N, C-alpha and C positions, 0 to 999 in steps of 0.2 A: 397237418401236413408235415412229413419229415422230409426234409430236402438233403438228399445225398450227392456228393462228388466223388466219383469213382475214378481211381487214375490207375491207369495200367496201359504199358506200351503195347500190350497185345489187342489186336483188332477182334480176335474170337474171344478173348477174355472180357473185353468191353460189351461185345453182343451178349455174351452169356449173362454177364452182371445186369445189364439192360433187362434182360427177359426175366430174372429174378426179382429185381426192383419194380418193374412196371406191372408185375403180377398182383402188387400189394394197391390198393385204392388209395390208400394214404402217402404215398411214397412218390417224391418228384425227383426225377435224376438226371444230372448232367455228367459229361465226361471229360478227362484229360488224359492226355496221352504220355506226359511225362511231369516232372517236378517244375519246370518252367511254365508251362500251360496251366498247371494246377494252382500255381499261385495267382496268375491273372484271374483264373475262375472263382478262387477262393474270395477274392475282394468284389467280384462282379456279381456271383451267385448267393454269397453269403450261406453256405450250407450249414446244416445242423450237425451232420456227420460227414467225415471224409473216409472213404476206403482207400488204402493206399499200398500199392506194390512197392516192393522193396528194390528190386533190380530193373532198372529204368535207363535209358540213355539221357544225355544232357545234364539231367540232376536227378540222382537217385533217391529213394524213397526217404532215406534217414537224413540227407541234407534238405529235402523238402518239408519233412516233418519239423527239423529244427527251426527253419523258417516260418513254417505256419504259427509254431507256439510263440514266436516273437511278434510277428506282424498282426496276426488274428487268431488268438488261442481258439481252436475248434476240437471238437471230440473226433478222435481218429481211431479207426479200427485198421491194423495191418493185415496184409495178405502176405503170409509168410511160407517158405518152402519147408518142407517136411525133412529137414536135414540139421545136423548140428551147427553146421554154419549159419543156417537160418534161424535156428534157436538163438544164437548168440547176437544176431543182428536185431532179432525180435526183443529181446531183453534189453538191447540198447534203446530200442525204440519206446520200450515202456519207461525207460529212465529219462528219457527227453519228454515223454509227456503223453504217449498214446495211452489211452483207456483200455485196449483190449485188442486181440488177435484172433485169426483165423488162419488155419494151415489149408493151403491150396491142395485140392484133390491130386493124387498120383496118376499116372497114365492118362486115358482118353478123358479130357476135360468134360465134354458134353454129356458122357455117359453118367459121369458121377455128380451131376448137379441137381438130381433128385434127391440127394443125401446132403449136398453141401448148401443148396439153396436155403432150405428151413432154418439151418444152423445160422446162416449169414444173416436172415432175416432177424432172427432173435437176438443175435448181437448187436446188430445196428439198432434195433428198436431200443434196447439195454443200453447202448452207447448214448442215445439221444436225450436219455434222461440222466447220464452220469454227471458227477460234480468233478469239474476242472479246478486241481489245486490253484488258488488265486495267487500264490505267491511264486508260481513256476515262471522262470525266467524275466522276473517282474523289472529287475534293474534293466536289462537290455530293453524291455518294451518302453519304460519310461523314456529312455535315452533315445529310441528310435523315433517315438512321438514328438519328443521336443527338438528333434533336428539335431543331435549331436553324433546321430550317426547318418548314414546315406538314406535317401528315399527308400519305400519299400519297394523291393523288386531288384535291388542293386547290390545289397550286402552279399559277401560270398559265403558259402557255408562255412569254410574254414575261420572267417571272422567271429562267425556266431555259435559254431559248435563247442558244445563243452568237451574240453579235451578229456577230461578224466573223471570218474566218479567223485561225488563231493566228498570232503574230507570226512574222516570217521569222527563222530561226535565222542566226547569225553566219556569214558565207560563210568558206569555208577559203581561206587564201591559197595560191596555185600559184605554180609557177616560172615564169620566163619562157618565152615561145613559142619554139620553134626553127624556125619558119616557118609557111607558111599552115595547115597541120597536117599531123602525121605518123601519126597515128591516128584512127580512128573508133570510136564507141562504138554497139554495136546493143544494144537493150533490148526484151526480151518480158515482157508481164504479162498477166493476164487478171482473174479474180475477186479484188476487193480492189484491183485495181490504181491507181484514181486517188489515192486517200491514199498509197499506195506510191510512186507517181511524185512527189508531192509531198516524200515523205520522201528521195527520192533526188536529186531536182534544186534543192531549196531551199538546201541548204549550199555548193551550187557557185558560184563567183564569176563575174562576166559577162565576165571575160578567160579563163575555162576554155579551154585550147588545143585541144580536140578536139570536131568535131561529134557530136551524139548523135541517132540514129535510134530512134524507138520504135513498136513495133507491139503497141497496145492493143486486145485483143478488144472491139469496140463496133459498135453500128449507125452508120450514116452520119450521121444526125442528132445524134449526141453528141461526135463526135470534135472539131468545131470550138469548141463551148463548152468542152470539156476542154482544149483548147490556149488558148484565151484566160483560163481560170481559172489554169492553170499560169504563163502569162506574167504574171498579176497577182503570183502568189505567190512568184515567184523572180527571181533576178536576171538569168538566162538569157533570151535571145530566143526565145521558143515560138511556131511556127505550124503549121498544118495544111496536110499537102500534098496539093495538088489536081491538080497537073501538074509537069513537070520543073523541078526548084529547084537552083540550085546549092549546095553545101557551104561553110559557114563557121564557125570556130571560135566558141565562145560562142553557138550556135545549137542549139536542139531541132526536130526535126522530127517531128510527129505523124502516123501513118498514117491515111488517110481510111478512115471504118469502112465495112464491106461491100465493100471493096477489099482490094488488098495494096498495100504499100509495098516497093519494090524498088530497087535501085541500078542505074544504067546509066551507060554512057560514050559521050561524044561526042568523037571523037578520044582524047586522054589526060585529058580532063576529067571527073571524075565527077560525076554527078547524082543526086538521089533522085526518084521518082517515083511516081505512083498507077497502079496495073494491076487490069484486071478479076481477080476471083477465079479460081482454078481448083479443079476437082472434087476433085483429090487432096488439097488441103489441107482440113480440117474446119472449123477456125477461121479468122477474118479480123479484121483484117489477120493474115496469117500469120507468125509469127515464124520458123518453118523457111524460108519463101521469102526473107524480109528477110535473113537471115544467108547464105543460099547464094548469093544474088546478089551480097552484099557481097564474100563471099569470092571468086567469079567476077571481079568487076571491080576488086577492090583489092588481093587477096591476104590469106591469113590472119593474116599477120605485121603487118599494119596494123590489126588489129581488136581491140576488148575486147567480148566479149559478157557481158550482164548479164540473166539470168532471174530474176524475180520471179514472186511469188504468183498461182495460177491454177490451175484444175483442167484434168486432162488432161496431155498431154505434149508439145504444141507447143513447139518449139525446142530439146528436149533433143538430138534427132538431129544436128541442124546445130551446135549449139553443142559437142557433145562431138566432132565432126569438127574444128570450128575449133580446139578446144585442141590436137588430135593432129596438125595441120599447122601449129603455131607461134603461135597466136592465144593471147589469154589469157581466161579466164572467170570469172565469179563467180555463185555461185548464192545466193539469199536464204536464210537459216537458217530450219529449221522454228519457231524460237520466236517469230518475228516475222510469218511468212506467214499471211495469213487461210485459204487453202488451200494446203498444200504439194504441190501436184501437179507442176506443171511443173518447179520447182526441184528438188524431190524426185527427179523421174525423170532429171534432169542429173545429180543426186549418185549415183544407183544406177548409172548406166552409166560412173561414172568421170569425167564430163566436166566437173566443177567444180575449177577450181585453187584457187579460194577459196570458202569458204562463211561468209557473215557476215550479221548481223541488218542489216535494210533501212537503220537510221539509221547504219550504219558503212559502208555500200558507198561513199559520196562520198569518204570518207577514201582507200579503196584507189585510187579513180580518180584523185584529185590527188597521192597519192604516186607512182603508175606514170607520171603525166604528168611528173613531174621528171626 
């Protein structure tokens, strides 16, 4: 039985969410109208997963999430607006500890539930098995339980909330460049990807000698804010790919959501660009398509594939072929992956040259760049 606490201030949305969850025999759901009520239900009901709206009276979703992660760490799926502001808030929620998000339908909510419902069920099922970071907010949790802070339910969001992103780790020092670039890194991630990308990219120095191409499963309104956030957090230059873009060392290229990121050639010069999604790929931006086009236009021996947290198997087939044809591959280890689906599939098919915790992957990249 999967116990779900659904938090939303809209009576209509609570009813629609109830219809979705109660259609599943193995779901048990209770509701809360705002963050204050959610915290009370959190301790009474002890849910496996919380679905959490961001905009609510009394205590909003971000403040509530912040308290959840200190008082009783629980897997949280955010319900987000399909706007740039909603994307910024959702990325902040991922930083605070949410494991996934889903965008609310536009327009008439009740008419869109046939499409929205199955996706929500899939995400909540996946979240119920997700790994929470044991170190997340550990100091505050210890203080709370030891009585150094106020009793549960009395601390203000201002007191608990992390005021800014964690300090950037010291950059790893690479060897000197051997030319414009001799290899390209192709990265795939999905559920839990934004914090994993931060952990991957932050240790790399601004003169890292290889371009890095990223397919992160996300809607189109989210990848621009993700690129800007990563650009602030790491020494590399990070940009969203909207059209044909030349490759350069020290640069990270984030695929636009709801499209694919592919490698193309003009003469002998490789470019990365956005492309319309194809039906044969379930998730977008597609990791399999990114890796396949990179192999076609650059050659496997010039590629390093990195497959990180995410449900499903996107990227496993193409990266396994990449390794067999002379490229190099790294799969994130189960111990740090929020969902060990994509990297786990790569390991299962024998396509991972290295299996490493997410905070160690940058070290391998720098060592290989030497």
